[in-house]
C-alpha positions in Angstrom: 87.1 21.7 88.0 88.5 21.9 91.5 86.7 23.1 94.6 88.8 25.6 96.5 90.2 23.8 99.5 88.2 24.2 102.6 89.8 25.4 105.8 88.9 24.5 109.4 88.1 27.6 111.4 89.8 28.1 114.7 87.7 27.4 117.8 87.7 31.0 118.9 86.5 32.4 115.5 83.7 34.8 116.3 80.3 34.2 114.8 79.7 36.1 111.5 75.9 35.9 111.7 73.8 38.9 112.7 71.2 38.4 115.4 67.9 37.2 114.0 65.6 38.3 116.8 63.0 40.5 115.2 64.6 40.2 111.7 62.5 39.4 108.7 63.0 35.8 107.5 64.1 35.5 103.9 62.5 32.8 101.8 64.1 31.6 98.6 63.3 33.9 95.7 64.4 32.2 92.5 65.1 34.3 89.4 62.4 34.2 86.8 64.6 35.8 84.1 68.3 35.6 84.1 70.4 38.3 82.4 74.0 38.6 81.3 76.3 41.0 83.2 79.8 42.2 82.3 82.3 43.9 84.7 85.3 45.0 82.8 87.9 47.7 82.6 91.4 48.5 83.9 90.2 49.6 87.3 89.9 47.8 90.7 86.6 46.3 91.6 85.5 43.7 89.0 85.8 40.6 91.1 84.7 42.6 94.2 81.5 43.6 92.4 80.9 40.0 91.3 81.3 38.6 94.8 79.0 41.3 96.2 76.4 40.2 93.6 76.9 36.6 94.7 76.2 37.6 98.4 73.0 39.4 97.4 71.8 36.5 95.3 72.6 33.9 98.0 71.0 36.0 100.7 67.7 35.7 98.9 68.1 31.9 98.6 69.7 31.5 95.1 72.4 28.9 94.5 75.6 30.5 93.2 78.7 29.1 91.5 81.8 31.3 91.2 84.3 29.8 88.9 87.7 31.6 89.1 89.9 31.5 86.0 93.7 32.0 86.4 93.3 32.1 90.2 94.5 28.6 91.4 92.9 27.1 94.5 96.3 27.4 96.3 95.9 31.2 96.4 94.9 32.5 99.9 92.2 35.0 98.9 90.1 36.9 101.4 86.9 36.5 99.4 87.2 32.7 99.5 87.8 32.7 103.2 84.7 34.8 103.7 82.5 32.5 101.6 83.8 29.4 103.4 82.8 31.0 106.7 79.5 32.4 105.6 77.4 29.2 105.3 75.7 30.7 102.3 74.8 28.6 99.2 77.9 29.8 97.2 80.3 27.4 95.7 83.8 28.6 94.6 85.8 26.6 92.1 89.1 27.2 90.3 90.7 26.3 87.0 92.7 23.1 86.9 95.9 24.8 85.7 99.0 26.2 87.3 99.2 29.9 86.8 101.4 32.7 88.1 100.2 36.3 87.5 103.4 37.5 85.9 105.6 34.5 85.0 102.9 32.5 83.2 102.3 35.3 80.7 105.8 34.6 79.3 105.6 30.8 79.5 104.4 29.0 76.4 103.9 25.8 78.5 101.7 27.6 81.0 99.7 29.4 78.3 99.1 26.2 76.4 98.0 24.3 79.5 95.8 27.1 80.7 94.2 27.4 77.2 93.3 23.7 77.3 91.9 24.0 80.8 89.8 27.1 80.0 88.2 25.5 77.0 87.4 22.3 79.0 85.9 24.4 81.8 83.7 26.3 79.5 82.2 23.1 78.2 81.4 22.0 81.7 80.1 25.4 82.7 77.8 25.4 79.7 76.3 22.1 80.7 75.7 23.4 84.3 74.1 26.6 82.9 71.9 24.7 80.5 70.4 22.4 83.2 70.2 25.3 85.8 72.4 23.6 88.3 72.9 27.1 89.8 70.8 30.2 89.7 73.7 32.6 89.4 76.9 31.7 87.5 80.0 33.9 87.8 82.9 33.4 85.5 85.6 35.4 87.2 88.5 36.6 84.8 87.0 34.8 81.8 87.3 38.1 79.8 91.0 38.3 80.6 91.3 34.8 79.4 89.7 35.7 76.1 92.0 38.7 75.7 95.0 36.5 76.1 93.7 34.0 73.6 93.2 31.3 76.2 89.5 30.9 75.3 87.3 31.4 72.3 84.5 33.9 71.9 82.4 31.2 70.3 82.5 29.1 73.4 81.3 31.9 75.6 78.6 32.8 73.1 77.5 29.2 73.2 77.2 29.3 76.9 75.1 32.5 76.8 72.8 31.0 74.1 72.4 27.6 75.8 72.0 28.7 79.4 68.6 28.3 81.0 66.5 31.4 80.7 66.4 31.8 84.5 70.2 31.7 85.0 72.0 34.9 85.7 75.4 35.0 84.1 78.2 37.3 85.2 81.5 37.7 83.3 84.5 39.6 84.7 87.9 40.7 83.6 89.7 43.2 81.5 89.3 43.5 77.7 85.6 42.8 77.0 85.2 42.9 73.3 82.4 44.7 71.4 81.1 41.3 70.4 80.6 40.3 74.0 79.3 43.7 75.0 76.6 43.3 72.3 75.4 40.0 73.9 75.2 41.4 77.5 72.3 43.1 79.2 74.5 45.1 81.7 78.0 46.3 81.2 80.0 48.2 83.8 83.5 49.5 83.1 85.8 50.0 86.1 88.1 52.8 85.0 91.3 53.6 86.9 91.6 57.2 87.9 94.2 56.7 90.6 95.7 53.5 92.2 98.1 53.0 95.0 100.1 50.7 92.8 101.2 53.8 90.8 102.9 55.0 94.0 104.6 51.7 94.7 102.1 50.5 97.3 101.9 46.8 97.0 98.8 44.6 97.2 97.4 44.6 100.8 95.9 41.5 102.3 92.2 42.0 103.0 91.9 44.8 100.4 93.4 43.7 97.1 93.3 40.0 97.9 
């Protein structure tokens, strides 16, 4: 697993912390019971929702690991920049595999390498979940990996079964199967009604990535 590369902030970067005068101090509130959440569907917002949950959990003192599948550490993503600047106990890691959103889907070499990396990552993530290295564990795009055949349902099932009872597990991506939905405590489907892509509007920095 590779930690997303840290970036040095420019000297004139404004502070992102709110004034604390008169504010209520938060003390660490660890989870007593961890559940399994799924964010799926063809609409926008799955990763966005997961990162929002990460902020909420970390704001209350929980340690969070976000592992992003099929989003190499070389990608310049706004959510990663925000986490790096926040100082919150959130770690972002990425899959050790080269991946291009469109080209790799038609490359047997890329698909094979990604499949090997996904299976290896799930083994390590299961170990982390079992020993409660983090309070909240987010597997971003793991469901899409399963839909492409890059991972096995049995491996995700094992992670769910072996995780510490106090670890919250969040799975995102298109194509959640009925088998996984049965194992989850919360399932939200993001359904596309309209999207700017349909009108030829490309991805916008700060909004889509």
